[in-house]
MIRO-313197 format. One record per residue (C-alpha): y, z, x. Coordinates in steps of 0.02 Angstrom, whole numbers, plus 50000, padded with zeros to 5 digits. Layout:
<nodes>
YZX;...
</nodes>
This chain:
<nodes>
528965030258759;529785042858810;530395047058977;531215061959061;531965065459216;533055079159306;534025081259468;534415098559502;535405104559664;535295121459673;536295131359790;536505150559819;538365153259850;538945172559852;537295181159956;537775180660148;535735181060185;535125168060085;536855157260064;536525138060054;534735139760018;533925133959863;533615143959703;531815148859701;530695140459579;532035125259577;531285109759600;532535095959635;531535084159546;530745084759394;530255068559261;528915064359143;528425046759044;527355046758897;526765033258781;526075032258623;525185015758528;524575013058366;522975006558362;522704990658216;520674988158254;520524998558116;520844994457941;522285003757867;521315011457698;520205022457848;522095027457897;523125027658056;522475029758248;523735033758369;523135034658551;524525040658685;524845049158870;525785050459011;526285061659160;527285075059218;528125078559383;528885092059452;529405091959650;529345104859782;530385121559753;530345134959839;529565152559815;530965165259891;532805164059926;532565164260079;531775147560060;530305153160194;528915146460087;528635129359999;527665126459845;526935109559822;527555095459708;526255090659563;525925080159453;524765080859295;524075069559172;524095072058967;523265061458825;522925061458646;522055055358499;522825056858322;522085051858160;523365051757992;522215050357875;522435047257674;522065061357587;522735058957408;524605059457414;524605073257563;524975068157724;523355073357833;523205071758000;521735078358131;522485075358334;521445079458470;522345082858665;521795083158845;523125091558955;522635092459136;521665077359095;520875075259288;520785094659310;522215096859457;522315110259517;524185116559548;525565127559557;526875128559453;528095145259489;527815160559547;528275177759494;528625195259585;530275201159679;529325214459808;527525206259798;527455187359777;526365179459656;525885162559628;525435155559491;524205144059472;524115131359320;523005127959158;521305120059195;520865102859090;521205108058912;520725101258759;521335106158593;521075097158401;522155102358274;522125098258104;523905100157961;524355095657801;525995092657753;526145094957560;
</nodes>
């Protein structure tokens, strides 16, 4: 199990126009929690299987230093299935990751100083990776 939490109380100090406001794109709270489990239902001769998942949370944050508009908070779930398979004396692994498991529509950040552009979060994404360590 891996968990993270960050508390970031930001405040503009040296700009009379925005003094006391929060920095843009700076959420006050962010957190994540992920767990991984070794599956023992398969014989060890076929390799080791692992399954895991978790979520990440980002709190609401202002889109500009005026704090005139705020992006909503969001939580996104991710999962994976990994097979560490025996191939001679090499450490071989196949892993399937699914990010944004529930295909949540969210806005992680914004860019632009004169013309505001709000970035959309990645949709559900599946990735299959293979690796061999020798």
